[in-house]
Structure formats: structure tokens, C-alpha cells
Chimera marker file (.cmm) of the C-alpha trace (Angstrom):
<marker_set name="trace">
<marker id="1" x="18.534" y="3.568" z="85.431" r="1" g="1" b="0" radius="0.5"/>
<marker id="2" x="17.344" y="4.682" z="81.992" r="1" g="1" b="0" radius="0.5"/>
<marker id="3" x="17.791" y="8.349" z="82.978" r="1" g="1" b="0" radius="0.5"/>
<marker id="4" x="21.330" y="7.644" z="84.200" r="1" g="1" b="0" radius="0.5"/>
<marker id="5" x="22.257" y="5.984" z="80.901" r="1" g="1" b="0" radius="0.5"/>
<marker id="6" x="20.759" y="8.884" z="78.972" r="1" g="1" b="0" radius="0.5"/>
<marker id="7" x="22.722" y="11.388" z="81.073" r="1" g="1" b="0" radius="0.5"/>
<marker id="8" x="25.930" y="9.397" z="80.625" r="1" g="1" b="0" radius="0.5"/>
<marker id="9" x="25.384" y="9.354" z="76.848" r="1" g="1" b="0" radius="0.5"/>
<marker id="10" x="24.904" y="13.131" z="76.820" r="1" g="1" b="0" radius="0.5"/>
<marker id="11" x="28.029" y="13.710" z="78.919" r="1" g="1" b="0" radius="0.5"/>
<marker id="12" x="30.014" y="11.370" z="76.662" r="1" g="1" b="0" radius="0.5"/>
<marker id="13" x="28.846" y="13.217" z="73.552" r="1" g="1" b="0" radius="0.5"/>
<marker id="14" x="29.832" y="16.574" z="75.053" r="1" g="1" b="0" radius="0.5"/>
<marker id="15" x="33.271" y="15.285" z="76.039" r="1" g="1" b="0" radius="0.5"/>
<marker id="16" x="33.884" y="13.848" z="72.584" r="1" g="1" b="0" radius="0.5"/>
<marker id="17" x="32.835" y="17.059" z="70.890" r="1" g="1" b="0" radius="0.5"/>
<marker id="18" x="35.307" y="19.125" z="72.924" r="1" g="1" b="0" radius="0.5"/>
<marker id="19" x="38.308" y="16.847" z="72.447" r="1" g="1" b="0" radius="0.5"/>
<marker id="20" x="41.308" y="18.472" z="70.783" r="1" g="1" b="0" radius="0.5"/>
<marker id="21" x="41.630" y="17.973" z="67.058" r="1" g="1" b="0" radius="0.5"/>
<marker id="22" x="44.283" y="15.367" z="66.220" r="1" g="1" b="0" radius="0.5"/>
<marker id="23" x="47.392" y="16.897" z="64.667" r="1" g="1" b="0" radius="0.5"/>
<marker id="24" x="46.974" y="15.128" z="61.315" r="1" g="1" b="0" radius="0.5"/>
<marker id="25" x="43.384" y="16.338" z="60.933" r="1" g="1" b="0" radius="0.5"/>
<marker id="26" x="44.423" y="19.814" z="62.019" r="1" g="1" b="0" radius="0.5"/>
<marker id="27" x="46.974" y="20.241" z="59.247" r="1" g="1" b="0" radius="0.5"/>
<marker id="28" x="44.985" y="18.743" z="56.383" r="1" g="1" b="0" radius="0.5"/>
<marker id="29" x="42.943" y="21.859" z="55.727" r="1" g="1" b="0" radius="0.5"/>
<marker id="30" x="42.133" y="22.490" z="52.072" r="1" g="1" b="0" radius="0.5"/>
<marker id="31" x="44.982" y="23.742" z="49.953" r="1" g="1" b="0" radius="0.5"/>
<marker id="32" x="47.061" y="24.856" z="52.935" r="1" g="1" b="0" radius="0.5"/>
<marker id="33" x="49.131" y="21.690" z="53.157" r="1" g="1" b="0" radius="0.5"/>
<marker id="34" x="49.597" y="21.560" z="49.397" r="1" g="1" b="0" radius="0.5"/>
<marker id="35" x="50.713" y="25.201" z="49.217" r="1" g="1" b="0" radius="0.5"/>
<marker id="36" x="53.044" y="24.979" z="52.223" r="1" g="1" b="0" radius="0.5"/>
<marker id="37" x="54.867" y="21.886" z="50.982" r="1" g="1" b="0" radius="0.5"/>
<marker id="38" x="56.314" y="23.472" z="47.823" r="1" g="1" b="0" radius="0.5"/>
<marker id="39" x="59.821" y="24.323" z="46.631" r="1" g="1" b="0" radius="0.5"/>
<marker id="40" x="58.943" y="28.022" z="46.862" r="1" g="1" b="0" radius="0.5"/>
<marker id="41" x="58.069" y="27.705" z="50.522" r="1" g="1" b="0" radius="0.5"/>
<marker id="42" x="61.219" y="25.690" z="51.300" r="1" g="1" b="0" radius="0.5"/>
<marker id="43" x="63.199" y="28.566" z="49.801" r="1" g="1" b="0" radius="0.5"/>
<marker id="44" x="61.188" y="31.124" z="51.784" r="1" g="1" b="0" radius="0.5"/>
<marker id="45" x="61.678" y="29.358" z="55.131" r="1" g="1" b="0" radius="0.5"/>
<marker id="46" x="65.242" y="28.046" z="54.608" r="1" g="1" b="0" radius="0.5"/>
<marker id="47" x="67.079" y="31.181" z="55.774" r="1" g="1" b="0" radius="0.5"/>
<marker id="48" x="70.631" y="29.904" z="55.216" r="1" g="1" b="0" radius="0.5"/>
<marker id="49" x="69.959" y="28.243" z="51.848" r="1" g="1" b="0" radius="0.5"/>
<marker id="50" x="71.215" y="24.766" z="52.812" r="1" g="1" b="0" radius="0.5"/>
<marker id="51" x="68.062" y="23.079" z="51.430" r="1" g="1" b="0" radius="0.5"/>
<marker id="52" x="66.940" y="22.117" z="54.935" r="1" g="1" b="0" radius="0.5"/>
<marker id="53" x="64.315" y="23.728" z="57.123" r="1" g="1" b="0" radius="0.5"/>
<marker id="54" x="65.466" y="23.733" z="60.729" r="1" g="1" b="0" radius="0.5"/>
<marker id="55" x="63.110" y="24.193" z="63.642" r="1" g="1" b="0" radius="0.5"/>
<marker id="56" x="64.704" y="27.584" z="64.384" r="1" g="1" b="0" radius="0.5"/>
<marker id="57" x="64.287" y="28.749" z="60.770" r="1" g="1" b="0" radius="0.5"/>
<marker id="58" x="60.696" y="27.568" z="60.797" r="1" g="1" b="0" radius="0.5"/>
<marker id="59" x="59.841" y="29.413" z="64.032" r="1" g="1" b="0" radius="0.5"/>
<marker id="60" x="61.689" y="32.564" z="62.921" r="1" g="1" b="0" radius="0.5"/>
<marker id="61" x="59.752" y="32.465" z="59.659" r="1" g="1" b="0" radius="0.5"/>
<marker id="62" x="56.419" y="32.211" z="61.456" r="1" g="1" b="0" radius="0.5"/>
<marker id="63" x="57.371" y="35.103" z="63.768" r="1" g="1" b="0" radius="0.5"/>
<marker id="64" x="57.620" y="37.250" z="60.639" r="1" g="1" b="0" radius="0.5"/>
<marker id="65" x="54.315" y="35.902" z="59.283" r="1" g="1" b="0" radius="0.5"/>
<marker id="66" x="52.499" y="36.517" z="62.575" r="1" g="1" b="0" radius="0.5"/>
<marker id="67" x="53.902" y="40.039" z="62.935" r="1" g="1" b="0" radius="0.5"/>
<marker id="68" x="52.916" y="40.873" z="59.363" r="1" g="1" b="0" radius="0.5"/>
<marker id="69" x="49.360" y="39.606" z="59.856" r="1" g="1" b="0" radius="0.5"/>
<marker id="70" x="48.960" y="41.276" z="63.287" r="1" g="1" b="0" radius="0.5"/>
<marker id="71" x="48.610" y="44.722" z="61.743" r="1" g="1" b="0" radius="0.5"/>
<marker id="72" x="47.576" y="46.466" z="64.979" r="1" g="1" b="0" radius="0.5"/>
<marker id="73" x="50.407" y="44.752" z="66.933" r="1" g="1" b="0" radius="0.5"/>
<marker id="74" x="48.285" y="43.583" z="69.871" r="1" g="1" b="0" radius="0.5"/>
<marker id="75" x="49.505" y="39.944" z="69.773" r="1" g="1" b="0" radius="0.5"/>
<marker id="76" x="46.180" y="38.750" z="68.342" r="1" g="1" b="0" radius="0.5"/>
<marker id="77" x="45.040" y="38.362" z="64.739" r="1" g="1" b="0" radius="0.5"/>
<marker id="78" x="41.314" y="39.060" z="64.415" r="1" g="1" b="0" radius="0.5"/>
<marker id="79" x="39.147" y="38.119" z="61.452" r="1" g="1" b="0" radius="0.5"/>
<marker id="80" x="39.788" y="41.314" z="59.488" r="1" g="1" b="0" radius="0.5"/>
<marker id="81" x="43.534" y="41.058" z="59.975" r="1" g="1" b="0" radius="0.5"/>
<marker id="82" x="43.491" y="37.352" z="59.129" r="1" g="1" b="0" radius="0.5"/>
<marker id="83" x="41.729" y="37.777" z="55.810" r="1" g="1" b="0" radius="0.5"/>
<marker id="84" x="43.544" y="41.034" z="54.989" r="1" g="1" b="0" radius="0.5"/>
<marker id="85" x="42.340" y="43.980" z="52.999" r="1" g="1" b="0" radius="0.5"/>
<marker id="86" x="41.300" y="43.323" z="49.430" r="1" g="1" b="0" radius="0.5"/>
<marker id="87" x="44.408" y="43.403" z="47.302" r="1" g="1" b="0" radius="0.5"/>
<marker id="88" x="46.689" y="43.201" z="50.342" r="1" g="1" b="0" radius="0.5"/>
<marker id="89" x="46.317" y="39.538" z="51.286" r="1" g="1" b="0" radius="0.5"/>
<marker id="90" x="49.760" y="38.427" z="50.131" r="1" g="1" b="0" radius="0.5"/>
<marker id="91" x="52.319" y="37.896" z="52.869" r="1" g="1" b="0" radius="0.5"/>
<marker id="92" x="55.652" y="39.386" z="51.797" r="1" g="1" b="0" radius="0.5"/>
<marker id="93" x="57.741" y="36.349" z="52.843" r="1" g="1" b="0" radius="0.5"/>
<marker id="94" x="55.418" y="33.718" z="51.308" r="1" g="1" b="0" radius="0.5"/>
<marker id="95" x="54.328" y="32.515" z="47.916" r="1" g="1" b="0" radius="0.5"/>
<marker id="96" x="51.025" y="33.829" z="46.619" r="1" g="1" b="0" radius="0.5"/>
<marker id="97" x="49.450" y="30.387" z="46.787" r="1" g="1" b="0" radius="0.5"/>
<marker id="98" x="50.464" y="29.919" z="50.400" r="1" g="1" b="0" radius="0.5"/>
<marker id="99" x="49.260" y="33.404" z="51.349" r="1" g="1" b="0" radius="0.5"/>
<marker id="100" x="45.841" y="32.693" z="49.857" r="1" g="1" b="0" radius="0.5"/>
<marker id="101" x="45.625" y="29.245" z="51.498" r="1" g="1" b="0" radius="0.5"/>
<marker id="102" x="46.608" y="30.631" z="54.902" r="1" g="1" b="0" radius="0.5"/>
<marker id="103" x="44.270" y="33.615" z="54.821" r="1" g="1" b="0" radius="0.5"/>
<marker id="104" x="41.048" y="31.622" z="54.802" r="1" g="1" b="0" radius="0.5"/>
<marker id="105" x="38.370" y="31.464" z="57.489" r="1" g="1" b="0" radius="0.5"/>
<marker id="106" x="38.921" y="27.714" z="57.583" r="1" g="1" b="0" radius="0.5"/>
<marker id="107" x="42.590" y="28.125" z="58.549" r="1" g="1" b="0" radius="0.5"/>
<marker id="108" x="41.764" y="30.797" z="61.101" r="1" g="1" b="0" radius="0.5"/>
<marker id="109" x="39.251" y="28.462" z="62.757" r="1" g="1" b="0" radius="0.5"/>
<marker id="110" x="41.844" y="25.664" z="62.791" r="1" g="1" b="0" radius="0.5"/>
<marker id="111" x="44.283" y="27.868" z="64.706" r="1" g="1" b="0" radius="0.5"/>
<marker id="112" x="41.726" y="29.593" z="66.968" r="1" g="1" b="0" radius="0.5"/>
<marker id="113" x="41.666" y="26.778" z="69.513" r="1" g="1" b="0" radius="0.5"/>
<marker id="114" x="39.690" y="28.666" z="72.168" r="1" g="1" b="0" radius="0.5"/>
<marker id="115" x="37.102" y="29.805" z="69.578" r="1" g="1" b="0" radius="0.5"/>
<marker id="116" x="37.147" y="33.470" z="70.613" r="1" g="1" b="0" radius="0.5"/>
<marker id="117" x="37.232" y="34.777" z="67.036" r="1" g="1" b="0" radius="0.5"/>
<marker id="118" x="40.906" y="35.722" z="67.082" r="1" g="1" b="0" radius="0.5"/>
<marker id="119" x="44.226" y="33.896" z="66.985" r="1" g="1" b="0" radius="0.5"/>
<marker id="120" x="46.701" y="34.649" z="69.745" r="1" g="1" b="0" radius="0.5"/>
<marker id="121" x="50.434" y="34.419" z="69.286" r="1" g="1" b="0" radius="0.5"/>
<marker id="122" x="50.405" y="31.236" z="71.418" r="1" g="1" b="0" radius="0.5"/>
<marker id="123" x="47.627" y="29.609" z="69.363" r="1" g="1" b="0" radius="0.5"/>
<marker id="124" x="49.458" y="30.476" z="66.150" r="1" g="1" b="0" radius="0.5"/>
<marker id="125" x="52.762" y="29.003" z="67.312" r="1" g="1" b="0" radius="0.5"/>
<marker id="126" x="51.198" y="25.940" z="68.933" r="1" g="1" b="0" radius="0.5"/>
<marker id="127" x="49.618" y="25.108" z="65.579" r="1" g="1" b="0" radius="0.5"/>
<marker id="128" x="52.890" y="25.535" z="63.712" r="1" g="1" b="0" radius="0.5"/>
<marker id="129" x="54.859" y="23.569" z="66.307" r="1" g="1" b="0" radius="0.5"/>
<marker id="130" x="52.439" y="20.672" z="65.820" r="1" g="1" b="0" radius="0.5"/>
<marker id="131" x="52.742" y="20.973" z="62.045" r="1" g="1" b="0" radius="0.5"/>
<marker id="132" x="56.545" y="20.902" z="62.155" r="1" g="1" b="0" radius="0.5"/>
<marker id="133" x="56.439" y="17.737" z="64.255" r="1" g="1" b="0" radius="0.5"/>
<marker id="134" x="54.244" y="15.998" z="61.665" r="1" g="1" b="0" radius="0.5"/>
<marker id="135" x="56.881" y="16.596" z="59.004" r="1" g="1" b="0" radius="0.5"/>
<marker id="136" x="59.923" y="16.021" z="61.243" r="1" g="1" b="0" radius="0.5"/>
<marker id="137" x="59.014" y="12.418" z="61.946" r="1" g="1" b="0" radius="0.5"/>
<marker id="138" x="62.580" y="11.555" z="62.993" r="1" g="1" b="0" radius="0.5"/>
<marker id="139" x="62.575" y="14.351" z="65.570" r="1" g="1" b="0" radius="0.5"/>
<marker id="140" x="65.890" y="15.784" z="64.381" r="1" g="1" b="0" radius="0.5"/>
<marker id="141" x="64.783" y="19.423" z="64.322" r="1" g="1" b="0" radius="0.5"/>
<marker id="142" x="65.480" y="19.715" z="60.604" r="1" g="1" b="0" radius="0.5"/>
<marker id="143" x="63.709" y="18.659" z="57.453" r="1" g="1" b="0" radius="0.5"/>
<marker id="144" x="65.489" y="18.324" z="54.135" r="1" g="1" b="0" radius="0.5"/>
<marker id="145" x="63.791" y="19.501" z="50.957" r="1" g="1" b="0" radius="0.5"/>
<marker id="146" x="63.024" y="15.946" z="49.856" r="1" g="1" b="0" radius="0.5"/>
<marker id="147" x="61.080" y="15.191" z="53.041" r="1" g="1" b="0" radius="0.5"/>
<marker id="148" x="59.427" y="18.616" z="52.972" r="1" g="1" b="0" radius="0.5"/>
<marker id="149" x="58.146" y="17.870" z="49.482" r="1" g="1" b="0" radius="0.5"/>
<marker id="150" x="57.478" y="14.145" z="50.015" r="1" g="1" b="0" radius="0.5"/>
<marker id="151" x="53.765" y="14.549" z="50.567" r="1" g="1" b="0" radius="0.5"/>
<marker id="152" x="53.478" y="16.510" z="47.335" r="1" g="1" b="0" radius="0.5"/>
<marker id="153" x="55.380" y="13.978" z="45.272" r="1" g="1" b="0" radius="0.5"/>
<marker id="154" x="53.940" y="10.957" z="47.145" r="1" g="1" b="0" radius="0.5"/>
<marker id="155" x="57.428" y="9.386" z="47.421" r="1" g="1" b="0" radius="0.5"/>
<link id1="1" id2="2" r="1" g="1" b="0" radius="0.2"/>
<link id1="2" id2="3" r="1" g="1" b="0" radius="0.2"/>
<link id1="3" id2="4" r="1" g="1" b="0" radius="0.2"/>
<link id1="4" id2="5" r="1" g="1" b="0" radius="0.2"/>
<link id1="5" id2="6" r="1" g="1" b="0" radius="0.2"/>
<link id1="6" id2="7" r="1" g="1" b="0" radius="0.2"/>
<link id1="7" id2="8" r="1" g="1" b="0" radius="0.2"/>
<link id1="8" id2="9" r="1" g="1" b="0" radius="0.2"/>
<link id1="9" id2="10" r="1" g="1" b="0" radius="0.2"/>
<link id1="10" id2="11" r="1" g="1" b="0" radius="0.2"/>
<link id1="11" id2="12" r="1" g="1" b="0" radius="0.2"/>
<link id1="12" id2="13" r="1" g="1" b="0" radius="0.2"/>
<link id1="13" id2="14" r="1" g="1" b="0" radius="0.2"/>
<link id1="14" id2="15" r="1" g="1" b="0" radius="0.2"/>
<link id1="15" id2="16" r="1" g="1" b="0" radius="0.2"/>
<link id1="16" id2="17" r="1" g="1" b="0" radius="0.2"/>
<link id1="17" id2="18" r="1" g="1" b="0" radius="0.2"/>
<link id1="18" id2="19" r="1" g="1" b="0" radius="0.2"/>
<link id1="19" id2="20" r="1" g="1" b="0" radius="0.2"/>
<link id1="20" id2="21" r="1" g="1" b="0" radius="0.2"/>
<link id1="21" id2="22" r="1" g="1" b="0" radius="0.2"/>
<link id1="22" id2="23" r="1" g="1" b="0" radius="0.2"/>
<link id1="23" id2="24" r="1" g="1" b="0" radius="0.2"/>
<link id1="24" id2="25" r="1" g="1" b="0" radius="0.2"/>
<link id1="25" id2="26" r="1" g="1" b="0" radius="0.2"/>
<link id1="26" id2="27" r="1" g="1" b="0" radius="0.2"/>
<link id1="27" id2="28" r="1" g="1" b="0" radius="0.2"/>
<link id1="28" id2="29" r="1" g="1" b="0" radius="0.2"/>
<link id1="29" id2="30" r="1" g="1" b="0" radius="0.2"/>
<link id1="30" id2="31" r="1" g="1" b="0" radius="0.2"/>
<link id1="31" id2="32" r="1" g="1" b="0" radius="0.2"/>
<link id1="32" id2="33" r="1" g="1" b="0" radius="0.2"/>
<link id1="33" id2="34" r="1" g="1" b="0" radius="0.2"/>
<link id1="34" id2="35" r="1" g="1" b="0" radius="0.2"/>
<link id1="35" id2="36" r="1" g="1" b="0" radius="0.2"/>
<link id1="36" id2="37" r="1" g="1" b="0" radius="0.2"/>
<link id1="37" id2="38" r="1" g="1" b="0" radius="0.2"/>
<link id1="38" id2="39" r="1" g="1" b="0" radius="0.2"/>
<link id1="39" id2="40" r="1" g="1" b="0" radius="0.2"/>
<link id1="40" id2="41" r="1" g="1" b="0" radius="0.2"/>
<link id1="41" id2="42" r="1" g="1" b="0" radius="0.2"/>
<link id1="42" id2="43" r="1" g="1" b="0" radius="0.2"/>
<link id1="43" id2="44" r="1" g="1" b="0" radius="0.2"/>
<link id1="44" id2="45" r="1" g="1" b="0" radius="0.2"/>
<link id1="45" id2="46" r="1" g="1" b="0" radius="0.2"/>
<link id1="46" id2="47" r="1" g="1" b="0" radius="0.2"/>
<link id1="47" id2="48" r="1" g="1" b="0" radius="0.2"/>
<link id1="48" id2="49" r="1" g="1" b="0" radius="0.2"/>
<link id1="49" id2="50" r="1" g="1" b="0" radius="0.2"/>
<link id1="50" id2="51" r="1" g="1" b="0" radius="0.2"/>
<link id1="51" id2="52" r="1" g="1" b="0" radius="0.2"/>
<link id1="52" id2="53" r="1" g="1" b="0" radius="0.2"/>
<link id1="53" id2="54" r="1" g="1" b="0" radius="0.2"/>
<link id1="54" id2="55" r="1" g="1" b="0" radius="0.2"/>
<link id1="55" id2="56" r="1" g="1" b="0" radius="0.2"/>
<link id1="56" id2="57" r="1" g="1" b="0" radius="0.2"/>
<link id1="57" id2="58" r="1" g="1" b="0" radius="0.2"/>
<link id1="58" id2="59" r="1" g="1" b="0" radius="0.2"/>
<link id1="59" id2="60" r="1" g="1" b="0" radius="0.2"/>
<link id1="60" id2="61" r="1" g="1" b="0" radius="0.2"/>
<link id1="61" id2="62" r="1" g="1" b="0" radius="0.2"/>
<link id1="62" id2="63" r="1" g="1" b="0" radius="0.2"/>
<link id1="63" id2="64" r="1" g="1" b="0" radius="0.2"/>
<link id1="64" id2="65" r="1" g="1" b="0" radius="0.2"/>
<link id1="65" id2="66" r="1" g="1" b="0" radius="0.2"/>
<link id1="66" id2="67" r="1" g="1" b="0" radius="0.2"/>
<link id1="67" id2="68" r="1" g="1" b="0" radius="0.2"/>
<link id1="68" id2="69" r="1" g="1" b="0" radius="0.2"/>
<link id1="69" id2="70" r="1" g="1" b="0" radius="0.2"/>
<link id1="70" id2="71" r="1" g="1" b="0" radius="0.2"/>
<link id1="71" id2="72" r="1" g="1" b="0" radius="0.2"/>
<link id1="72" id2="73" r="1" g="1" b="0" radius="0.2"/>
<link id1="73" id2="74" r="1" g="1" b="0" radius="0.2"/>
<link id1="74" id2="75" r="1" g="1" b="0" radius="0.2"/>
<link id1="75" id2="76" r="1" g="1" b="0" radius="0.2"/>
<link id1="76" id2="77" r="1" g="1" b="0" radius="0.2"/>
<link id1="77" id2="78" r="1" g="1" b="0" radius="0.2"/>
<link id1="78" id2="79" r="1" g="1" b="0" radius="0.2"/>
<link id1="79" id2="80" r="1" g="1" b="0" radius="0.2"/>
<link id1="80" id2="81" r="1" g="1" b="0" radius="0.2"/>
<link id1="81" id2="82" r="1" g="1" b="0" radius="0.2"/>
<link id1="82" id2="83" r="1" g="1" b="0" radius="0.2"/>
<link id1="83" id2="84" r="1" g="1" b="0" radius="0.2"/>
<link id1="84" id2="85" r="1" g="1" b="0" radius="0.2"/>
<link id1="85" id2="86" r="1" g="1" b="0" radius="0.2"/>
<link id1="86" id2="87" r="1" g="1" b="0" radius="0.2"/>
<link id1="87" id2="88" r="1" g="1" b="0" radius="0.2"/>
<link id1="88" id2="89" r="1" g="1" b="0" radius="0.2"/>
<link id1="89" id2="90" r="1" g="1" b="0" radius="0.2"/>
<link id1="90" id2="91" r="1" g="1" b="0" radius="0.2"/>
<link id1="91" id2="92" r="1" g="1" b="0" radius="0.2"/>
<link id1="92" id2="93" r="1" g="1" b="0" radius="0.2"/>
<link id1="93" id2="94" r="1" g="1" b="0" radius="0.2"/>
<link id1="94" id2="95" r="1" g="1" b="0" radius="0.2"/>
<link id1="95" id2="96" r="1" g="1" b="0" radius="0.2"/>
<link id1="96" id2="97" r="1" g="1" b="0" radius="0.2"/>
<link id1="97" id2="98" r="1" g="1" b="0" radius="0.2"/>
<link id1="98" id2="99" r="1" g="1" b="0" radius="0.2"/>
<link id1="99" id2="100" r="1" g="1" b="0" radius="0.2"/>
<link id1="100" id2="101" r="1" g="1" b="0" radius="0.2"/>
<link id1="101" id2="102" r="1" g="1" b="0" radius="0.2"/>
<link id1="102" id2="103" r="1" g="1" b="0" radius="0.2"/>
<link id1="103" id2="104" r="1" g="1" b="0" radius="0.2"/>
<link id1="104" id2="105" r="1" g="1" b="0" radius="0.2"/>
<link id1="105" id2="106" r="1" g="1" b="0" radius="0.2"/>
<link id1="106" id2="107" r="1" g="1" b="0" radius="0.2"/>
<link id1="107" id2="108" r="1" g="1" b="0" radius="0.2"/>
<link id1="108" id2="109" r="1" g="1" b="0" radius="0.2"/>
<link id1="109" id2="110" r="1" g="1" b="0" radius="0.2"/>
<link id1="110" id2="111" r="1" g="1" b="0" radius="0.2"/>
<link id1="111" id2="112" r="1" g="1" b="0" radius="0.2"/>
<link id1="112" id2="113" r="1" g="1" b="0" radius="0.2"/>
<link id1="113" id2="114" r="1" g="1" b="0" radius="0.2"/>
<link id1="114" id2="115" r="1" g="1" b="0" radius="0.2"/>
<link id1="115" id2="116" r="1" g="1" b="0" radius="0.2"/>
<link id1="116" id2="117" r="1" g="1" b="0" radius="0.2"/>
<link id1="117" id2="118" r="1" g="1" b="0" radius="0.2"/>
<link id1="118" id2="119" r="1" g="1" b="0" radius="0.2"/>
<link id1="119" id2="120" r="1" g="1" b="0" radius="0.2"/>
<link id1="120" id2="121" r="1" g="1" b="0" radius="0.2"/>
<link id1="121" id2="122" r="1" g="1" b="0" radius="0.2"/>
<link id1="122" id2="123" r="1" g="1" b="0" radius="0.2"/>
<link id1="123" id2="124" r="1" g="1" b="0" radius="0.2"/>
<link id1="124" id2="125" r="1" g="1" b="0" radius="0.2"/>
<link id1="125" id2="126" r="1" g="1" b="0" radius="0.2"/>
<link id1="126" id2="127" r="1" g="1" b="0" radius="0.2"/>
<link id1="127" id2="128" r="1" g="1" b="0" radius="0.2"/>
<link id1="128" id2="129" r="1" g="1" b="0" radius="0.2"/>
<link id1="129" id2="130" r="1" g="1" b="0" radius="0.2"/>
<link id1="130" id2="131" r="1" g="1" b="0" radius="0.2"/>
<link id1="131" id2="132" r="1" g="1" b="0" radius="0.2"/>
<link id1="132" id2="133" r="1" g="1" b="0" radius="0.2"/>
<link id1="133" id2="134" r="1" g="1" b="0" radius="0.2"/>
<link id1="134" id2="135" r="1" g="1" b="0" radius="0.2"/>
<link id1="135" id2="136" r="1" g="1" b="0" radius="0.2"/>
<link id1="136" id2="137" r="1" g="1" b="0" radius="0.2"/>
<link id1="137" id2="138" r="1" g="1" b="0" radius="0.2"/>
<link id1="138" id2="139" r="1" g="1" b="0" radius="0.2"/>
<link id1="139" id2="140" r="1" g="1" b="0" radius="0.2"/>
<link id1="140" id2="141" r="1" g="1" b="0" radius="0.2"/>
<link id1="141" id2="142" r="1" g="1" b="0" radius="0.2"/>
<link id1="142" id2="143" r="1" g="1" b="0" radius="0.2"/>
<link id1="143" id2="144" r="1" g="1" b="0" radius="0.2"/>
<link id1="144" id2="145" r="1" g="1" b="0" radius="0.2"/>
<link id1="145" id2="146" r="1" g="1" b="0" radius="0.2"/>
<link id1="146" id2="147" r="1" g="1" b="0" radius="0.2"/>
<link id1="147" id2="148" r="1" g="1" b="0" radius="0.2"/>
<link id1="148" id2="149" r="1" g="1" b="0" radius="0.2"/>
<link id1="149" id2="150" r="1" g="1" b="0" radius="0.2"/>
<link id1="150" id2="151" r="1" g="1" b="0" radius="0.2"/>
<link id1="151" id2="152" r="1" g="1" b="0" radius="0.2"/>
<link id1="152" id2="153" r="1" g="1" b="0" radius="0.2"/>
<link id1="153" id2="154" r="1" g="1" b="0" radius="0.2"/>
<link id1="154" id2="155" r="1" g="1" b="0" radius="0.2"/>
</marker_set>
């Protein structure tokens, strides 16, 4: 009986340790959230300039970001590509602060859900889909600038 309880405790611990990270914990990584939720990033993502970020604009934006980071164009971003070459870390369609916050080992680990040391296109977009949903609480597929910035201004 004691051995069975011990085995059950071990199995339970293993199962808990492999559970997916909750969306809110996933997106609260260092300065990433702070740097993404800025006026500069709204302007970068809002392609039509209507002061709203639509789901389509958001996904199109992250297609550009992924393609820019995937320098060898193999649909994976490895550690060297993720961090970027010294002096070449800035992403052309992002603010400097956001580029630096994104290009950290911590953010790569958050997006590398299968822990193989690289981020696939699917892993990258799954992460960003989940992030968009945390901001688009109403589920409308668009976020106005006020709601995009709300977490920054604590309103």
C-alpha cells in the first residue's frame, strides 16, 4: 500500500510538471509584456492606422517578425537566430525596446513548447494567438488602443 501511494505521488508530480503553462503566466515574461503594450507597438501593428489592432493585422505583423528572425528560412528559429548577431538584434518593424524584450532566452523558452531548442512557425503563432486572446477579452477580433495600453496605464 505504501509503495502504491509513493508511486501515485511520483506519477502525480510528473503529470503536474508537464502541464501546459497557463496563458496568463506565459505572457508575463519580464519586460516583454511592458514593451509590447506601448503606443509605438500599436502603431507598428496597426497597418491601416485606425488606432485598432485587428486579429488579421496582428497575425500579419507576426508573419513579418517570424520571417525576419528566421534568417535561414527553414521555418524554425534556433537560438542563434533568436538572439541575433551582436548589433543586429533590432527587428525592423518593432520598437527597440520590444526587439530587445523579445530576443531573450527567456522568451524563446516560453515559445519553445516542445523544448527542442528551436521555435517552429506553429509554436511562434500559437503563442501569439494565445496572447491576442488575453487582450481581446470581448472576443471581437480587434483591440482599440485604449485596451491595448490598459495594462500599462492600469486603467
